[in-house]
mmCIF file of the protein (N, C-alpha, C, O) and its ligand, coordinates in Angstrom:
data_MODEL
# 
_entry.id   MODEL 
# 
loop_
_entity.id 
_entity.type 
_entity.pdbx_number_of_molecules 
1 polymer     1 
2 non-polymer 1 
# 
_entity_poly.entity_id                      1 
_entity_poly.type                           'polypeptide(L)' 
_entity_poly.nstd_linkage                   no 
_entity_poly.nstd_monomer                   no 
_entity_poly.pdbx_seq_one_letter_code       MGEGEKSGGDPQTLGRCRKCGSIYPVQSTASGELRPIGTDGVCECGNDSFEPVSE 
_entity_poly.pdbx_seq_one_letter_code_can   MGEGEKSGGDPQTLGRCRKCGSIYPVQSTASGELRPIGTDGVCECGNDSFEPVSE 
_entity_poly.pdbx_strand_id                 A 
# 
loop_
_entity_poly_seq.entity_id 
_entity_poly_seq.num 
_entity_poly_seq.mon_id 
_entity_poly_seq.hetero 
1 1  MET n 
1 2  GLY n 
1 3  GLU n 
1 4  GLY n 
1 5  GLU n 
1 6  LYS n 
1 7  SER n 
1 8  GLY n 
1 9  GLY n 
1 10 ASP n 
1 11 PRO n 
1 12 GLN n 
1 13 THR n 
1 14 LEU n 
1 15 GLY n 
1 16 ARG n 
1 17 CYS n 
1 18 ARG n 
1 19 LYS n 
1 20 CYS n 
1 21 GLY n 
1 22 SER n 
1 23 ILE n 
1 24 TYR n 
1 25 PRO n 
1 26 VAL n 
1 27 GLN n 
1 28 SER n 
1 29 THR n 
1 30 ALA n 
1 31 SER n 
1 32 GLY n 
1 33 GLU n 
1 34 LEU n 
1 35 ARG n 
1 36 PRO n 
1 37 ILE n 
1 38 GLY n 
1 39 THR n 
1 40 ASP n 
1 41 GLY n 
1 42 VAL n 
1 43 CYS n 
1 44 GLU n 
1 45 CYS n 
1 46 GLY n 
1 47 ASN n 
1 48 ASP n 
1 49 SER n 
1 50 PHE n 
1 51 GLU n 
1 52 PRO n 
1 53 VAL n 
1 54 SER n 
1 55 GLU n 
# 
loop_
_struct_asym.id 
_struct_asym.entity_id 
A 1 
B 2 
# 
loop_
_chem_comp.id 
_chem_comp.type 
_chem_comp.mon_nstd_flag 
ALA 'L-peptide linking' y 
ARG 'L-peptide linking' y 
ASN 'L-peptide linking' y 
ASP 'L-peptide linking' y 
CYS 'L-peptide linking' y 
GLN 'L-peptide linking' y 
GLU 'L-peptide linking' y 
GLY 'peptide linking'   y 
ILE 'L-peptide linking' y 
LEU 'L-peptide linking' y 
LYS 'L-peptide linking' y 
MET 'L-peptide linking' y 
PHE 'L-peptide linking' y 
PRO 'L-peptide linking' y 
SER 'L-peptide linking' y 
THR 'L-peptide linking' y 
TYR 'L-peptide linking' y 
VAL 'L-peptide linking' y 
ZN  non-polymer         . 
# 
_pdbx_entity_nonpoly.entity_id   2 
_pdbx_entity_nonpoly.name        ? 
_pdbx_entity_nonpoly.comp_id     ZN 
# 
_pdbx_nonpoly_scheme.asym_id         B 
_pdbx_nonpoly_scheme.entity_id       2 
_pdbx_nonpoly_scheme.mon_id          ZN 
_pdbx_nonpoly_scheme.ndb_seq_num     1 
_pdbx_nonpoly_scheme.pdb_seq_num     101 
_pdbx_nonpoly_scheme.auth_seq_num    101 
_pdbx_nonpoly_scheme.pdb_mon_id      ZN 
_pdbx_nonpoly_scheme.auth_mon_id     ZN 
_pdbx_nonpoly_scheme.pdb_strand_id   A 
_pdbx_nonpoly_scheme.pdb_ins_code    . 
# 
loop_
_atom_site.group_PDB 
_atom_site.id 
_atom_site.type_symbol 
_atom_site.label_atom_id 
_atom_site.label_alt_id 
_atom_site.label_comp_id 
_atom_site.label_asym_id 
_atom_site.label_entity_id 
_atom_site.label_seq_id 
_atom_site.pdbx_PDB_ins_code 
_atom_site.Cartn_x 
_atom_site.Cartn_y 
_atom_site.Cartn_z 
_atom_site.occupancy 
_atom_site.B_iso_or_equiv 
_atom_site.pdbx_formal_charge 
_atom_site.auth_seq_id 
_atom_site.auth_comp_id 
_atom_site.auth_asym_id 
_atom_site.auth_atom_id 
_atom_site.pdbx_PDB_model_num 
ATOM   1   N  N  . MET A 1 1  ? -0.982 32.178 2.693  1.00 0.00 ? 1   MET A N  1 
ATOM   2   C  CA . MET A 1 1  ? -1.369 32.130 1.051  1.00 0.00 ? 1   MET A CA 1 
ATOM   3   C  C  . MET A 1 1  ? -0.154 31.221 0.449  1.00 0.00 ? 1   MET A C  1 
ATOM   4   O  O  . MET A 1 1  ? 0.997  31.228 0.885  1.00 0.00 ? 1   MET A O  1 
ATOM   5   N  N  . GLY A 1 2  ? -0.594 30.513 -0.537 1.00 0.00 ? 2   GLY A N  1 
ATOM   6   C  CA . GLY A 1 2  ? 0.562  29.817 -1.386 1.00 0.00 ? 2   GLY A CA 1 
ATOM   7   C  C  . GLY A 1 2  ? 1.254  28.643 -0.513 1.00 0.00 ? 2   GLY A C  1 
ATOM   8   O  O  . GLY A 1 2  ? 2.472  28.469 -0.475 1.00 0.00 ? 2   GLY A O  1 
ATOM   9   N  N  . GLU A 1 3  ? 0.182  27.766 0.269  1.00 0.00 ? 3   GLU A N  1 
ATOM   10  C  CA . GLU A 1 3  ? 0.900  26.909 0.904  1.00 0.00 ? 3   GLU A CA 1 
ATOM   11  C  C  . GLU A 1 3  ? 0.652  25.537 0.496  1.00 0.00 ? 3   GLU A C  1 
ATOM   12  O  O  . GLU A 1 3  ? -0.476 25.096 0.276  1.00 0.00 ? 3   GLU A O  1 
ATOM   13  N  N  . GLY A 1 4  ? 1.805  24.826 0.392  1.00 0.00 ? 4   GLY A N  1 
ATOM   14  C  CA . GLY A 1 4  ? 1.769  23.755 -0.155 1.00 0.00 ? 4   GLY A CA 1 
ATOM   15  C  C  . GLY A 1 4  ? 1.320  23.347 -1.864 1.00 0.00 ? 4   GLY A C  1 
ATOM   16  O  O  . GLY A 1 4  ? 0.748  22.333 -2.265 1.00 0.00 ? 4   GLY A O  1 
ATOM   17  N  N  . GLU A 1 5  ? 1.765  24.419 -2.572 1.00 0.00 ? 5   GLU A N  1 
ATOM   18  C  CA . GLU A 1 5  ? 1.464  24.436 -4.045 1.00 0.00 ? 5   GLU A CA 1 
ATOM   19  C  C  . GLU A 1 5  ? 2.542  24.566 -4.621 1.00 0.00 ? 5   GLU A C  1 
ATOM   20  O  O  . GLU A 1 5  ? 2.466  25.086 -5.734 1.00 0.00 ? 5   GLU A O  1 
ATOM   21  N  N  . LYS A 1 6  ? 3.793  24.205 -4.175 1.00 0.00 ? 6   LYS A N  1 
ATOM   22  C  CA . LYS A 1 6  ? 5.140  23.958 -5.040 1.00 0.00 ? 6   LYS A CA 1 
ATOM   23  C  C  . LYS A 1 6  ? 5.088  23.027 -6.039 1.00 0.00 ? 6   LYS A C  1 
ATOM   24  O  O  . LYS A 1 6  ? 4.560  21.953 -5.751 1.00 0.00 ? 6   LYS A O  1 
ATOM   25  N  N  . SER A 1 7  ? 5.519  23.189 -7.168 1.00 0.00 ? 7   SER A N  1 
ATOM   26  C  CA . SER A 1 7  ? 5.739  22.475 -8.404 1.00 0.00 ? 7   SER A CA 1 
ATOM   27  C  C  . SER A 1 7  ? 7.189  21.715 -8.060 1.00 0.00 ? 7   SER A C  1 
ATOM   28  O  O  . SER A 1 7  ? 8.075  22.288 -7.425 1.00 0.00 ? 7   SER A O  1 
ATOM   29  N  N  . GLY A 1 8  ? 7.298  20.496 -8.508 1.00 0.00 ? 8   GLY A N  1 
ATOM   30  C  CA . GLY A 1 8  ? 8.733  19.811 -8.549 1.00 0.00 ? 8   GLY A CA 1 
ATOM   31  C  C  . GLY A 1 8  ? 8.605  18.836 -7.273 1.00 0.00 ? 8   GLY A C  1 
ATOM   32  O  O  . GLY A 1 8  ? 9.667  18.267 -7.020 1.00 0.00 ? 8   GLY A O  1 
ATOM   33  N  N  . GLY A 1 9  ? 7.603  18.540 -6.470 1.00 0.00 ? 9   GLY A N  1 
ATOM   34  C  CA . GLY A 1 9  ? 7.744  17.503 -5.445 1.00 0.00 ? 9   GLY A CA 1 
ATOM   35  C  C  . GLY A 1 9  ? 7.867  18.189 -4.101 1.00 0.00 ? 9   GLY A C  1 
ATOM   36  O  O  . GLY A 1 9  ? 8.456  19.263 -3.975 1.00 0.00 ? 9   GLY A O  1 
ATOM   37  N  N  . ASP A 1 10 ? 7.385  17.642 -3.257 1.00 0.00 ? 10  ASP A N  1 
ATOM   38  C  CA . ASP A 1 10 ? 7.341  17.938 -1.763 1.00 0.00 ? 10  ASP A CA 1 
ATOM   39  C  C  . ASP A 1 10 ? 8.361  17.229 -0.905 1.00 0.00 ? 10  ASP A C  1 
ATOM   40  O  O  . ASP A 1 10 ? 8.532  16.018 -1.042 1.00 0.00 ? 10  ASP A O  1 
ATOM   41  N  N  . PRO A 1 11 ? 9.010  17.899 -0.070 1.00 0.00 ? 11  PRO A N  1 
ATOM   42  C  CA . PRO A 1 11 ? 10.056 17.426 0.779  1.00 0.00 ? 11  PRO A CA 1 
ATOM   43  C  C  . PRO A 1 11 ? 9.559  16.208 1.437  1.00 0.00 ? 11  PRO A C  1 
ATOM   44  O  O  . PRO A 1 11 ? 8.468  16.333 1.994  1.00 0.00 ? 11  PRO A O  1 
ATOM   45  N  N  . GLN A 1 12 ? 10.021 15.271 1.480  1.00 0.00 ? 12  GLN A N  1 
ATOM   46  C  CA . GLN A 1 12 ? 9.616  14.112 2.447  1.00 0.00 ? 12  GLN A CA 1 
ATOM   47  C  C  . GLN A 1 12 ? 10.219 13.709 3.883  1.00 0.00 ? 12  GLN A C  1 
ATOM   48  O  O  . GLN A 1 12 ? 11.373 14.107 4.042  1.00 0.00 ? 12  GLN A O  1 
ATOM   49  N  N  . THR A 1 13 ? 9.781  13.150 4.729  1.00 0.00 ? 13  THR A N  1 
ATOM   50  C  CA . THR A 1 13 ? 10.198 13.165 5.959  1.00 0.00 ? 13  THR A CA 1 
ATOM   51  C  C  . THR A 1 13 ? 10.006 11.559 6.283  1.00 0.00 ? 13  THR A C  1 
ATOM   52  O  O  . THR A 1 13 ? 9.355  10.841 5.525  1.00 0.00 ? 13  THR A O  1 
ATOM   53  N  N  . LEU A 1 14 ? 10.517 11.157 7.259  1.00 0.00 ? 14  LEU A N  1 
ATOM   54  C  CA . LEU A 1 14 ? 10.086 9.854  7.953  1.00 0.00 ? 14  LEU A CA 1 
ATOM   55  C  C  . LEU A 1 14 ? 9.156  9.767  8.941  1.00 0.00 ? 14  LEU A C  1 
ATOM   56  O  O  . LEU A 1 14 ? 9.298  10.589 9.846  1.00 0.00 ? 14  LEU A O  1 
ATOM   57  N  N  . GLY A 1 15 ? 8.045  8.843  9.051  1.00 0.00 ? 15  GLY A N  1 
ATOM   58  C  CA . GLY A 1 15 ? 7.236  8.864  10.130 1.00 0.00 ? 15  GLY A CA 1 
ATOM   59  C  C  . GLY A 1 15 ? 7.182  7.337  10.660 1.00 0.00 ? 15  GLY A C  1 
ATOM   60  O  O  . GLY A 1 15 ? 7.400  6.352  9.955  1.00 0.00 ? 15  GLY A O  1 
ATOM   61  N  N  . ARG A 1 16 ? 6.934  7.327  11.693 1.00 0.00 ? 16  ARG A N  1 
ATOM   62  C  CA . ARG A 1 16 ? 6.885  5.879  12.476 1.00 0.00 ? 16  ARG A CA 1 
ATOM   63  C  C  . ARG A 1 16 ? 5.289  5.437  12.814 1.00 0.00 ? 16  ARG A C  1 
ATOM   64  O  O  . ARG A 1 16 ? 4.665  6.245  13.503 1.00 0.00 ? 16  ARG A O  1 
ATOM   65  N  N  . CYS A 1 17 ? 4.795  4.581  12.510 1.00 0.00 ? 17  CYS A N  1 
ATOM   66  C  CA . CYS A 1 17 ? 3.588  4.064  13.037 1.00 0.00 ? 17  CYS A CA 1 
ATOM   67  C  C  . CYS A 1 17 ? 3.465  4.115  14.292 1.00 0.00 ? 17  CYS A C  1 
ATOM   68  O  O  . CYS A 1 17 ? 4.387  3.543  14.873 1.00 0.00 ? 17  CYS A O  1 
ATOM   69  N  N  . ARG A 1 18 ? 2.475  4.702  15.140 1.00 0.00 ? 18  ARG A N  1 
ATOM   70  C  CA . ARG A 1 18 ? 2.293  4.547  16.442 1.00 0.00 ? 18  ARG A CA 1 
ATOM   71  C  C  . ARG A 1 18 ? 2.037  3.267  17.165 1.00 0.00 ? 18  ARG A C  1 
ATOM   72  O  O  . ARG A 1 18 ? 2.197  3.173  18.382 1.00 0.00 ? 18  ARG A O  1 
ATOM   73  N  N  . LYS A 1 19 ? 1.646  2.307  16.427 1.00 0.00 ? 19  LYS A N  1 
ATOM   74  C  CA . LYS A 1 19 ? 1.006  1.213  16.811 1.00 0.00 ? 19  LYS A CA 1 
ATOM   75  C  C  . LYS A 1 19 ? 2.243  0.112  16.800 1.00 0.00 ? 19  LYS A C  1 
ATOM   76  O  O  . LYS A 1 19 ? 2.637  -0.449 17.823 1.00 0.00 ? 19  LYS A O  1 
ATOM   77  N  N  . CYS A 1 20 ? 2.727  -0.081 15.635 1.00 0.00 ? 20  CYS A N  1 
ATOM   78  C  CA . CYS A 1 20 ? 3.644  -1.126 15.329 1.00 0.00 ? 20  CYS A CA 1 
ATOM   79  C  C  . CYS A 1 20 ? 5.016  -0.812 14.956 1.00 0.00 ? 20  CYS A C  1 
ATOM   80  O  O  . CYS A 1 20 ? 5.826  -1.654 14.567 1.00 0.00 ? 20  CYS A O  1 
ATOM   81  N  N  . GLY A 1 21 ? 5.274  0.591  15.105 1.00 0.00 ? 21  GLY A N  1 
ATOM   82  C  CA . GLY A 1 21 ? 6.528  0.934  14.732 1.00 0.00 ? 21  GLY A CA 1 
ATOM   83  C  C  . GLY A 1 21 ? 7.099  1.137  13.456 1.00 0.00 ? 21  GLY A C  1 
ATOM   84  O  O  . GLY A 1 21 ? 8.079  1.878  13.373 1.00 0.00 ? 21  GLY A O  1 
ATOM   85  N  N  . SER A 1 22 ? 6.645  0.602  12.469 1.00 0.00 ? 22  SER A N  1 
ATOM   86  C  CA . SER A 1 22 ? 7.016  0.683  11.152 1.00 0.00 ? 22  SER A CA 1 
ATOM   87  C  C  . SER A 1 22 ? 7.432  2.061  10.791 1.00 0.00 ? 22  SER A C  1 
ATOM   88  O  O  . SER A 1 22 ? 6.925  3.044  11.331 1.00 0.00 ? 22  SER A O  1 
ATOM   89  N  N  . ILE A 1 23 ? 8.399  2.143  9.832  1.00 0.00 ? 23  ILE A N  1 
ATOM   90  C  CA . ILE A 1 23 ? 9.055  3.379  9.453  1.00 0.00 ? 23  ILE A CA 1 
ATOM   91  C  C  . ILE A 1 23 ? 8.502  3.366  7.988  1.00 0.00 ? 23  ILE A C  1 
ATOM   92  O  O  . ILE A 1 23 ? 8.643  2.353  7.302  1.00 0.00 ? 23  ILE A O  1 
ATOM   93  N  N  . TYR A 1 24 ? 7.797  4.618  7.442  1.00 0.00 ? 24  TYR A N  1 
ATOM   94  C  CA . TYR A 1 24 ? 7.460  5.042  6.174  1.00 0.00 ? 24  TYR A CA 1 
ATOM   95  C  C  . TYR A 1 24 ? 8.018  6.401  5.754  1.00 0.00 ? 24  TYR A C  1 
ATOM   96  O  O  . TYR A 1 24 ? 8.292  7.254  6.598  1.00 0.00 ? 24  TYR A O  1 
ATOM   97  N  N  . PRO A 1 25 ? 8.174  6.587  4.517  1.00 0.00 ? 25  PRO A N  1 
ATOM   98  C  CA . PRO A 1 25 ? 8.316  8.063  4.058  1.00 0.00 ? 25  PRO A CA 1 
ATOM   99  C  C  . PRO A 1 25 ? 7.070  8.745  4.024  1.00 0.00 ? 25  PRO A C  1 
ATOM   100 O  O  . PRO A 1 25 ? 6.274  8.262  3.218  1.00 0.00 ? 25  PRO A O  1 
ATOM   101 N  N  . VAL A 1 26 ? 6.652  9.787  4.704  1.00 0.00 ? 26  VAL A N  1 
ATOM   102 C  CA . VAL A 1 26 ? 5.534  10.474 4.894  1.00 0.00 ? 26  VAL A CA 1 
ATOM   103 C  C  . VAL A 1 26 ? 5.498  11.841 4.535  1.00 0.00 ? 26  VAL A C  1 
ATOM   104 O  O  . VAL A 1 26 ? 6.506  12.547 4.490  1.00 0.00 ? 26  VAL A O  1 
ATOM   105 N  N  . GLN A 1 27 ? 4.297  12.243 4.266  1.00 0.00 ? 27  GLN A N  1 
ATOM   106 C  CA . GLN A 1 27 ? 4.281  13.870 3.808  1.00 0.00 ? 27  GLN A CA 1 
ATOM   107 C  C  . GLN A 1 27 ? 3.019  14.327 4.951  1.00 0.00 ? 27  GLN A C  1 
ATOM   108 O  O  . GLN A 1 27 ? 2.150  13.596 5.427  1.00 0.00 ? 27  GLN A O  1 
ATOM   109 N  N  . SER A 1 28 ? 3.250  15.724 5.184  1.00 0.00 ? 28  SER A N  1 
ATOM   110 C  CA . SER A 1 28 ? 2.261  16.344 6.143  1.00 0.00 ? 28  SER A CA 1 
ATOM   111 C  C  . SER A 1 28 ? 0.998  16.587 5.425  1.00 0.00 ? 28  SER A C  1 
ATOM   112 O  O  . SER A 1 28 ? 1.163  16.916 4.250  1.00 0.00 ? 28  SER A O  1 
ATOM   113 N  N  . THR A 1 29 ? -0.132 16.516 5.801  1.00 0.00 ? 29  THR A N  1 
ATOM   114 C  CA . THR A 1 29 ? -1.421 16.923 5.493  1.00 0.00 ? 29  THR A CA 1 
ATOM   115 C  C  . THR A 1 29 ? -1.570 18.430 5.724  1.00 0.00 ? 29  THR A C  1 
ATOM   116 O  O  . THR A 1 29 ? -0.809 19.080 6.440  1.00 0.00 ? 29  THR A O  1 
ATOM   117 N  N  . ALA A 1 30 ? -2.603 18.921 5.066  1.00 0.00 ? 30  ALA A N  1 
ATOM   118 C  CA . ALA A 1 30 ? -2.934 20.295 5.534  1.00 0.00 ? 30  ALA A CA 1 
ATOM   119 C  C  . ALA A 1 30 ? -3.423 20.524 6.983  1.00 0.00 ? 30  ALA A C  1 
ATOM   120 O  O  . ALA A 1 30 ? -3.375 21.611 7.559  1.00 0.00 ? 30  ALA A O  1 
ATOM   121 N  N  . SER A 1 31 ? -3.886 19.399 7.490  1.00 0.00 ? 31  SER A N  1 
ATOM   122 C  CA . SER A 1 31 ? -4.169 19.365 9.025  1.00 0.00 ? 31  SER A CA 1 
ATOM   123 C  C  . SER A 1 31 ? -3.332 19.096 9.909  1.00 0.00 ? 31  SER A C  1 
ATOM   124 O  O  . SER A 1 31 ? -3.522 18.906 11.110 1.00 0.00 ? 31  SER A O  1 
ATOM   125 N  N  . GLY A 1 32 ? -2.080 19.072 9.126  1.00 0.00 ? 32  GLY A N  1 
ATOM   126 C  CA . GLY A 1 32 ? -0.603 18.602 10.059 1.00 0.00 ? 32  GLY A CA 1 
ATOM   127 C  C  . GLY A 1 32 ? -0.354 17.223 10.754 1.00 0.00 ? 32  GLY A C  1 
ATOM   128 O  O  . GLY A 1 32 ? 0.302  17.084 11.786 1.00 0.00 ? 32  GLY A O  1 
ATOM   129 N  N  . GLU A 1 33 ? -1.039 16.100 9.964  1.00 0.00 ? 33  GLU A N  1 
ATOM   130 C  CA . GLU A 1 33 ? -0.911 14.875 10.284 1.00 0.00 ? 33  GLU A CA 1 
ATOM   131 C  C  . GLU A 1 33 ? 0.009  14.399 9.234  1.00 0.00 ? 33  GLU A C  1 
ATOM   132 O  O  . GLU A 1 33 ? 0.126  14.903 8.117  1.00 0.00 ? 33  GLU A O  1 
ATOM   133 N  N  . LEU A 1 34 ? 0.680  13.337 9.717  1.00 0.00 ? 34  LEU A N  1 
ATOM   134 C  CA . LEU A 1 34 ? 1.464  12.458 8.738  1.00 0.00 ? 34  LEU A CA 1 
ATOM   135 C  C  . LEU A 1 34 ? 0.607  11.556 7.926  1.00 0.00 ? 34  LEU A C  1 
ATOM   136 O  O  . LEU A 1 34 ? -0.348 10.977 8.445  1.00 0.00 ? 34  LEU A O  1 
ATOM   137 N  N  . ARG A 1 35 ? 0.933  11.406 6.591  1.00 0.00 ? 35  ARG A N  1 
ATOM   138 C  CA . ARG A 1 35 ? 0.611  10.479 5.784  1.00 0.00 ? 35  ARG A CA 1 
ATOM   139 C  C  . ARG A 1 35 ? 1.521  9.613  5.260  1.00 0.00 ? 35  ARG A C  1 
ATOM   140 O  O  . ARG A 1 35 ? 2.392  10.176 4.596  1.00 0.00 ? 35  ARG A O  1 
ATOM   141 N  N  . PRO A 1 36 ? 1.621  8.246  5.351  1.00 0.00 ? 36  PRO A N  1 
ATOM   142 C  CA . PRO A 1 36 ? 2.671  7.621  4.375  1.00 0.00 ? 36  PRO A CA 1 
ATOM   143 C  C  . PRO A 1 36 ? 2.348  7.726  2.901  1.00 0.00 ? 36  PRO A C  1 
ATOM   144 O  O  . PRO A 1 36 ? 1.205  7.778  2.446  1.00 0.00 ? 36  PRO A O  1 
ATOM   145 N  N  . ILE A 1 37 ? 3.279  7.748  2.319  1.00 0.00 ? 37  ILE A N  1 
ATOM   146 C  CA . ILE A 1 37 ? 3.277  7.812  0.614  1.00 0.00 ? 37  ILE A CA 1 
ATOM   147 C  C  . ILE A 1 37 ? 3.235  6.439  0.236  1.00 0.00 ? 37  ILE A C  1 
ATOM   148 O  O  . ILE A 1 37 ? 3.850  5.569  0.853  1.00 0.00 ? 37  ILE A O  1 
ATOM   149 N  N  . GLY A 1 38 ? 2.554  6.233  -0.720 1.00 0.00 ? 38  GLY A N  1 
ATOM   150 C  CA . GLY A 1 38 ? 2.533  4.880  -1.551 1.00 0.00 ? 38  GLY A CA 1 
ATOM   151 C  C  . GLY A 1 38 ? 1.844  3.910  -0.951 1.00 0.00 ? 38  GLY A C  1 
ATOM   152 O  O  . GLY A 1 38 ? 2.115  2.750  -1.264 1.00 0.00 ? 38  GLY A O  1 
ATOM   153 N  N  . THR A 1 39 ? 0.823  4.167  0.024  1.00 0.00 ? 39  THR A N  1 
ATOM   154 C  CA . THR A 1 39 ? -0.289 3.659  0.486  1.00 0.00 ? 39  THR A CA 1 
ATOM   155 C  C  . THR A 1 39 ? -1.586 4.302  0.611  1.00 0.00 ? 39  THR A C  1 
ATOM   156 O  O  . THR A 1 39 ? -1.736 5.475  0.268  1.00 0.00 ? 39  THR A O  1 
ATOM   157 N  N  . ASP A 1 40 ? -2.514 3.611  1.076  1.00 0.00 ? 40  ASP A N  1 
ATOM   158 C  CA . ASP A 1 40 ? -3.685 4.239  1.061  1.00 0.00 ? 40  ASP A CA 1 
ATOM   159 C  C  . ASP A 1 40 ? -3.757 5.214  2.538  1.00 0.00 ? 40  ASP A C  1 
ATOM   160 O  O  . ASP A 1 40 ? -4.859 5.529  2.985  1.00 0.00 ? 40  ASP A O  1 
ATOM   161 N  N  . GLY A 1 41 ? -2.927 5.494  2.986  1.00 0.00 ? 41  GLY A N  1 
ATOM   162 C  CA . GLY A 1 41 ? -2.850 6.542  4.046  1.00 0.00 ? 41  GLY A CA 1 
ATOM   163 C  C  . GLY A 1 41 ? -2.984 5.833  5.470  1.00 0.00 ? 41  GLY A C  1 
ATOM   164 O  O  . GLY A 1 41 ? -3.379 6.444  6.462  1.00 0.00 ? 41  GLY A O  1 
ATOM   165 N  N  . VAL A 1 42 ? -2.614 4.470  5.478  1.00 0.00 ? 42  VAL A N  1 
ATOM   166 C  CA . VAL A 1 42 ? -2.559 3.733  6.414  1.00 0.00 ? 42  VAL A CA 1 
ATOM   167 C  C  . VAL A 1 42 ? -1.382 2.922  6.676  1.00 0.00 ? 42  VAL A C  1 
ATOM   168 O  O  . VAL A 1 42 ? -0.648 2.903  5.688  1.00 0.00 ? 42  VAL A O  1 
ATOM   169 N  N  . CYS A 1 43 ? -0.958 2.271  7.618  1.00 0.00 ? 43  CYS A N  1 
ATOM   170 C  CA . CYS A 1 43 ? 0.173  1.436  7.880  1.00 0.00 ? 43  CYS A CA 1 
ATOM   171 C  C  . CYS A 1 43 ? -0.364 -0.187 7.546  1.00 0.00 ? 43  CYS A C  1 
ATOM   172 O  O  . CYS A 1 43 ? -1.503 -0.653 7.575  1.00 0.00 ? 43  CYS A O  1 
ATOM   173 N  N  . GLU A 1 44 ? 0.654  -0.682 7.294  1.00 0.00 ? 44  GLU A N  1 
ATOM   174 C  CA . GLU A 1 44 ? 0.299  -2.279 6.767  1.00 0.00 ? 44  GLU A CA 1 
ATOM   175 C  C  . GLU A 1 44 ? -0.633 -2.808 7.966  1.00 0.00 ? 44  GLU A C  1 
ATOM   176 O  O  . GLU A 1 44 ? -1.524 -3.599 7.655  1.00 0.00 ? 44  GLU A O  1 
ATOM   177 N  N  . CYS A 1 45 ? -0.508 -2.466 9.195  1.00 0.00 ? 45  CYS A N  1 
ATOM   178 C  CA . CYS A 1 45 ? -1.149 -3.077 10.337 1.00 0.00 ? 45  CYS A CA 1 
ATOM   179 C  C  . CYS A 1 45 ? -2.689 -2.277 10.523 1.00 0.00 ? 45  CYS A C  1 
ATOM   180 O  O  . CYS A 1 45 ? -3.604 -2.638 11.265 1.00 0.00 ? 45  CYS A O  1 
ATOM   181 N  N  . GLY A 1 46 ? -2.666 -1.263 9.745  1.00 0.00 ? 46  GLY A N  1 
ATOM   182 C  CA . GLY A 1 46 ? -4.278 -0.792 9.714  1.00 0.00 ? 46  GLY A CA 1 
ATOM   183 C  C  . GLY A 1 46 ? -4.252 0.668  10.390 1.00 0.00 ? 46  GLY A C  1 
ATOM   184 O  O  . GLY A 1 46 ? -5.035 1.557  10.055 1.00 0.00 ? 46  GLY A O  1 
ATOM   185 N  N  . ASN A 1 47 ? -3.240 0.820  11.405 1.00 0.00 ? 47  ASN A N  1 
ATOM   186 C  CA . ASN A 1 47 ? -2.950 2.147  11.825 1.00 0.00 ? 47  ASN A CA 1 
ATOM   187 C  C  . ASN A 1 47 ? -3.010 3.278  11.024 1.00 0.00 ? 47  ASN A C  1 
ATOM   188 O  O  . ASN A 1 47 ? -2.639 3.171  9.855  1.00 0.00 ? 47  ASN A O  1 
ATOM   189 N  N  . ASP A 1 48 ? -3.488 4.544  11.522 1.00 0.00 ? 48  ASP A N  1 
ATOM   190 C  CA . ASP A 1 48 ? -3.276 5.525  10.708 1.00 0.00 ? 48  ASP A CA 1 
ATOM   191 C  C  . ASP A 1 48 ? -2.820 6.664  11.396 1.00 0.00 ? 48  ASP A C  1 
ATOM   192 O  O  . ASP A 1 48 ? -2.856 7.792  10.906 1.00 0.00 ? 48  ASP A O  1 
ATOM   193 N  N  . SER A 1 49 ? -2.387 6.397  12.533 1.00 0.00 ? 49  SER A N  1 
ATOM   194 C  CA . SER A 1 49 ? -1.608 7.557  13.236 1.00 0.00 ? 49  SER A CA 1 
ATOM   195 C  C  . SER A 1 49 ? -0.130 7.290  13.210 1.00 0.00 ? 49  SER A C  1 
ATOM   196 O  O  . SER A 1 49 ? 0.293  6.170  13.495 1.00 0.00 ? 49  SER A O  1 
ATOM   197 N  N  . PHE A 1 50 ? 0.722  8.338  12.857 1.00 0.00 ? 50  PHE A N  1 
ATOM   198 C  CA . PHE A 1 50 ? 2.230  8.280  12.479 1.00 0.00 ? 50  PHE A CA 1 
ATOM   199 C  C  . PHE A 1 50 ? 2.780  9.524  13.469 1.00 0.00 ? 50  PHE A C  1 
ATOM   200 O  O  . PHE A 1 50 ? 2.142  10.544 13.728 1.00 0.00 ? 50  PHE A O  1 
ATOM   201 N  N  . GLU A 1 51 ? 4.137  9.181  13.960 1.00 0.00 ? 51  GLU A N  1 
ATOM   202 C  CA . GLU A 1 51 ? 4.851  10.291 14.621 1.00 0.00 ? 51  GLU A CA 1 
ATOM   203 C  C  . GLU A 1 51 ? 6.071  10.548 13.905 1.00 0.00 ? 51  GLU A C  1 
ATOM   204 O  O  . GLU A 1 51 ? 6.749  9.618  13.468 1.00 0.00 ? 51  GLU A O  1 
ATOM   205 N  N  . PRO A 1 52 ? 6.408  11.818 13.750 1.00 0.00 ? 52  PRO A N  1 
ATOM   206 C  CA . PRO A 1 52 ? 7.715  12.178 13.093 1.00 0.00 ? 52  PRO A CA 1 
ATOM   207 C  C  . PRO A 1 52 ? 9.024  11.279 13.726 1.00 0.00 ? 52  PRO A C  1 
ATOM   208 O  O  . PRO A 1 52 ? 9.032  10.921 14.904 1.00 0.00 ? 52  PRO A O  1 
ATOM   209 N  N  . VAL A 1 53 ? 10.072 10.985 12.822 1.00 0.00 ? 53  VAL A N  1 
ATOM   210 C  CA . VAL A 1 53 ? 10.988 10.330 13.033 1.00 0.00 ? 53  VAL A CA 1 
ATOM   211 C  C  . VAL A 1 53 ? 12.179 11.517 12.882 1.00 0.00 ? 53  VAL A C  1 
ATOM   212 O  O  . VAL A 1 53 ? 12.230 12.307 11.939 1.00 0.00 ? 53  VAL A O  1 
ATOM   213 N  N  . SER A 1 54 ? 13.043 11.479 13.916 1.00 0.00 ? 54  SER A N  1 
ATOM   214 C  CA . SER A 1 54 ? 14.250 12.293 13.817 1.00 0.00 ? 54  SER A CA 1 
ATOM   215 C  C  . SER A 1 54 ? 15.392 11.503 13.638 1.00 0.00 ? 54  SER A C  1 
ATOM   216 O  O  . SER A 1 54 ? 15.684 10.607 14.431 1.00 0.00 ? 54  SER A O  1 
ATOM   217 N  N  . GLU A 1 55 ? 15.998 11.751 12.738 1.00 0.00 ? 55  GLU A N  1 
ATOM   218 C  CA . GLU A 1 55 ? 17.394 11.169 12.490 1.00 0.00 ? 55  GLU A CA 1 
ATOM   219 C  C  . GLU A 1 55 ? 18.519 11.508 13.309 1.00 0.00 ? 55  GLU A C  1 
ATOM   220 O  O  . GLU A 1 55 ? 19.624 11.017 13.075 1.00 0.00 ? 55  GLU A O  1 
HETATM 221 ZN ZN . ZN  B 2 .  ? 1.712  -0.002 11.857 1.00 0.00 2 101 ZN  A ZN 1 
# 
């Protein structure tokens, strides 16, 4: 219960496009996938699969 409904903004992480390697700030969806912020949910290359980046 109470999952993902905090006010004041969600923590952002970085994700890397699995196809071209571009890095985007991403947020996790309810299904556990990574979605880039500020786009339609896809990379500029058209790929929509991202992997987490650990710094
Ligand atoms: Zn890409």
